[in-house]
C-alpha positions in Angstrom: 68.6 131.4 92.6 71.2 132.4 95.1 73.4 130.4 97.4 71.8 130.1 100.9 74.7 130.8 103.4 72.3 130.9 106.3 71.2 127.4 105.6 74.9 126.3 105.5 75.6 127.9 108.9 72.6 126.1 110.4 73.9 122.7 109.1 77.4 123.3 110.3 76.4 124.5 113.8 73.9 121.6 114.1 77.0 119.3 114.0 79.3 121.4 116.1 77.6 121.3 119.5 78.9 123.7 122.2 80.6 126.1 119.7 79.9 129.8 119.8 81.9 130.8 116.7 83.7 129.4 113.8 87.0 130.7 112.7 88.8 130.0 109.4 92.3 131.0 108.4 93.6 131.1 104.8 97.2 130.8 104.5 98.7 130.9 101.0 96.2 128.1 100.4 92.5 128.9 100.7 90.5 126.7 103.0 87.7 125.2 100.9 85.3 126.0 103.7 86.0 129.8 103.1 84.3 129.5 99.7 81.5 127.3 101.2 80.7 130.0 103.9 81.2 133.1 101.7 80.0 132.0 98.2 83.0 134.1 96.9 84.1 132.8 93.4 87.1 135.0 92.8 90.0 136.4 94.9 92.9 134.8 96.6 92.2 136.1 100.1 95.6 135.0 101.5 96.1 135.3 105.3 92.4 136.1 105.6 90.5 135.5 108.8 86.8 134.6 108.6 84.6 134.4 111.8 81.0 133.0 111.7 78.4 132.6 114.4 74.9 131.1 113.8 73.5 134.1 111.9 76.4 135.8 110.1 79.8 135.5 108.5 82.4 138.2 108.9 85.4 138.4 106.6 88.4 140.4 107.6 89.9 141.5 104.3 93.1 143.4 103.4 92.8 146.4 101.1 94.2 144.2 98.4 91.0 142.3 98.0 88.5 144.4 99.9 86.9 145.8 96.6 86.6 142.2 95.2 85.1 141.0 98.4 82.5 143.9 98.6 81.5 143.1 94.9 80.6 139.6 95.8 79.1 139.9 99.2 75.7 138.5 99.9 73.6 138.2 103.1 74.6 137.2 105.7 78.2 137.9 104.8 79.8 141.1 105.9 83.3 142.4 104.9 85.6 144.3 107.3 88.5 146.2 106.0 91.8 145.6 107.8 94.2 148.5 107.4 95.3 148.9 111.0 97.0 145.9 112.6 96.5 147.0 116.2 92.7 147.6 115.7 92.4 144.2 114.0 94.0 142.4 116.9 91.7 144.2 119.3 88.7 143.3 117.1 89.8 139.7 117.0 90.2 139.6 120.8 86.7 140.9 121.2 85.4 138.1 118.9 87.4 135.3 120.6 87.9 136.1 124.3 85.9 133.6 126.5 84.2 131.9 123.5 84.2 128.3 122.4 85.8 128.5 119.0 85.5 125.9 116.2 88.3 125.5 113.7 89.1 123.4 110.6 92.0 121.4 112.1 92.7 119.9 108.7 93.8 123.3 107.3 94.9 125.5 110.2 98.8 125.6 110.8 100.0 124.9 114.3 101.7 128.3 114.5 98.3 130.0 113.9 96.6 127.7 116.4 99.2 128.7 119.1 98.5 132.4 118.2 94.8 132.0 118.7 95.4 131.0 122.4 96.7 134.5 123.1 93.2 135.8 122.6 92.1 133.6 125.5 89.1 131.8 124.0 87.3 129.5 126.4 88.3 126.5 124.3 89.3 125.7 120.7 87.8 122.6 119.1 88.4 120.9 115.8 85.1 120.9 114.0 86.4 119.7 110.6 83.8 116.8 110.7 81.0 119.3 111.2 82.0 121.0 108.0 82.3 117.6 106.2 78.9 116.5 107.4 77.4 119.8 106.3 79.0 119.7 102.8 78.2 116.1 102.0 74.6 116.9 101.2 73.8 119.5 98.4 71.2 122.2 98.1 69.2 122.7 94.9 71.5 125.7 94.1 74.7 123.5 94.6 73.3 120.7 92.4 72.4 123.2 89.7 76.0 124.4 89.5 77.3 120.9 89.5 74.9 119.8 86.6 76.1 122.8 84.6 79.8 121.8 85.3 79.1 118.2 84.3 77.3 119.2 81.1 80.4 121.3 80.1 82.6 118.5 80.7 80.5 116.1 78.7 80.3 118.5 75.8 84.0 118.9 75.9 84.5 115.2 75.8 82.5 114.9 72.6 84.3 117.9 71.0 87.8 116.9 71.9 87.6 113.9 69.8 87.9 115.8 66.6 91.4 116.8 67.7 92.6 113.3 68.1 95.0 112.8 65.3 98.0 110.6 64.8 101.1 112.3 66.3 99.3 114.7 68.6 100.7 114.6 72.2 98.8 114.1 75.5 99.8 117.5 76.6 98.4 119.1 73.5 95.1 117.3 74.0 94.9 118.3 77.7 95.6 121.8 76.8 93.0 121.8 74.1 90.4 120.2 76.4 90.9 123.0 78.9 90.5 125.6 76.2 87.3 124.0 75.1 85.9 123.7 78.6 86.7 127.4 79.3 84.9 128.4 76.0 81.9 126.4 77.1 81.7 128.3 80.4 84.0 126.6 83.0 85.8 129.0 85.2 88.7 126.8 85.6 89.6 123.1 85.5 88.3 121.4 88.7 91.8 119.5 88.7 94.6 119.0 86.3 93.3 117.3 83.3 94.4 113.7 82.8 95.0 112.5 79.3 96.5 109.1 78.7 97.5 107.4 75.4 98.1 103.8 74.8 99.9 101.9 77.6 99.8 105.1 79.7 96.1 104.5 80.2 97.0 101.6 82.5 98.1 104.1 85.2 94.9 105.9 86.6 96.6 109.1 87.6 99.0 109.4 84.8 100.1 113.1 84.2 100.0 114.0 80.4 103.4 114.2 78.8 104.8 114.3 75.3 103.6 110.8 74.4 102.2 110.8 70.9 98.9 109.3 69.8 99.2 106.2 67.6 96.7 104.2 65.5 94.8 101.8 67.8 95.7 103.4 71.1 93.3 103.6 74.0 92.6 107.2 74.9 91.6 107.8 78.5 90.6 111.4 79.5 89.6 112.3 83.1 88.6 116.0 83.5 86.3 118.4 85.2 84.8 121.9 85.1 84.1 124.5 87.7 80.9 126.6 87.9 80.5 129.0 90.8 82.9 127.0 92.9 81.3 123.6 92.2 83.0 120.8 90.3 82.4 118.1 87.9 84.5 115.0 87.4 84.0 113.0 84.3 86.0 110.2 82.6 85.7 108.7 79.1 87.7 106.2 77.1 88.0 105.9 73.4 90.0 103.8 70.9 91.8 105.8 68.2 91.1 103.8 65.0 91.6 100.2 64.5 95.0 98.7 65.4 96.5 95.7 67.2 94.4 93.9 69.8 91.4 96.1 68.8 88.7 93.6 70.0 90.4 93.0 73.4 90.6 96.9 73.9 87.0 97.3 72.9 85.8 94.5 75.2 87.6 96.1 78.2 85.6 99.4 77.6 82.5 97.3 77.2 82.9 95.6 80.5 83.7 98.9 82.2 80.5 100.5 80.7 78.4 97.5 81.7 79.8 97.6 85.3 79.2 101.4 85.5 75.5 101.1 84.4 75.0 98.2 86.9 76.5 100.3 89.8 74.5 103.4 88.9 71.3 101.4 88.7 71.8 100.2 92.3 72.7 103.7 93.7 70.2 105.1 96.1 70.0 106.6 99.6 70.8 104.0 102.2 73.0 101.8 100.0 76.4 101.2 101.6 79.3 102.9 99.7 81.5 99.8 100.2 78.7 97.5 99.1 78.3 99.5 95.8 82.1 99.3 95.3 82.0 95.5 95.9 79.1 95.1 93.4 81.3 96.8 90.7 84.4 94.9 91.7 82.6 91.5 91.6 81.2 92.3 88.1 84.7 93.1 86.8 86.3 90.2 88.6 83.9 87.7 87.2 83.7 88.9 83.6 85.0 86.8 80.8 86.1 83.9 83.1 87.8 86.3 85.5 90.0 87.6 82.8 90.1 91.0 84.5 90.3 89.8 88.1 92.3 92.3 90.2 92.5 94.9 87.3 90.1 97.3 89.1 92.6 99.0 91.4 90.8 102.0 93.0 87.6 103.0 94.7 84.4 103.1 92.8 83.8 106.8 93.6 84.0 109.8 95.8 81.9 112.7 97.1 82.0 115.7 94.9 81.2 119.4 95.6 83.4 122.5 96.2 86.4 120.1 96.1 86.8 117.3 93.6 87.2 114.9 96.5 84.7 116.6 98.6 84.1 116.2 102.3 82.0 113.3 103.5 81.5 111.4 106.8 78.9 108.8 105.7 79.6 105.2 105.0 76.3 105.0 103.1 74.9 107.0 100.2 72.6 109.6 101.6 69.8 111.8 100.2 71.2 114.8 98.7 74.8 113.5 98.2 76.7 113.9 94.9 79.1 111.1 94.2 81.2 109.8 91.2 80.8 106.3 90.0 84.0 105.4 88.1 84.9 101.7 87.6 87.9 100.9 85.6 90.1 98.1 84.2 93.9 98.6 83.9 96.2 96.3 82.0 99.9 97.1 82.1 101.6 97.2 78.7 98.2 97.5 77.0 96.2 100.4 78.5 93.1 100.8 80.5 89.6 102.2 80.6 87.6 104.3 83.0 84.1 105.6 82.6 83.0 108.1 85.2 79.8 110.2 85.8 78.5 112.5 88.6 75.4 111.1 90.4 73.0 112.9 92.6 71.6 110.6 95.3 67.8 110.7 96.1 65.5 108.8 98.5 64.1 107.1 95.4 67.2 106.5 93.5 69.5 108.8 91.7 69.9 111.4 88.9 72.9 111.4 86.5 74.2 115.1 86.3 
């Protein structure tokens, strides 16, 4: 099964009315929509211009990455070698002059925007929401890659536990986790792996450091894999052996697990995303005579795709969306728990990837 670029083009142009062509410009940072429109899985493609109409995608590549581009190209993507600056500007003028051009305003630098005006397009319009709308629903191909990525991360979560030993550091476990994921088939981590020991688990986005694992510590790991550009994002929480306040820590994990299962059970197309968050929040806030009220301090989840926090415009869960569901409880000085899975939303309900 191959990525269907033509279908992606139809989805984008459907939500970008009045646009003749799309233009993406990679700086030193690659626009995520570049991967979405080309399917390329390797190469930096810095300062690369990509122009798309309703039927094709044209990538203007430097000699540095032309070979890599040609190796990956698939219909209806075409690659044009740029080795003559004057000719490139002439070609670009021919593409843009008198046309209505859609850009991703979230990524295009203002200096490049001003430069585009020199080619005298009829108008330049920010169509970042059209990209977001197209990307919020996934094809069978996209879901298959995300399922593979999720399975890799789940396997790595199980395997990493054998390396949890007293005195090991958060940084060492994060490094080992990434090594295991790569060995299982991940192309790269979908984000910097989060490992939290003990009291550090009270901080949801704690960056792993030289904190050492102690007996009875809560261990929170939040990590993801990448398969053919598509991401997973999974969180698990463990307790390393029995130590002080073990029952309290175990109960926190139990409440989070119960809350996640309740939220997943309710997830289906048409359910409000805020309503689902509130359902989880109310479950945590009311547990054990409101003992954990106010301890769930982030959103219940986010869209997932080419980016870990993928584009989305809908306030409701929609058929074809992939979202995370990740309730948590965080108690400063003690630790915290988060359990997260990736959920494919359907008309009838959901599928846990």
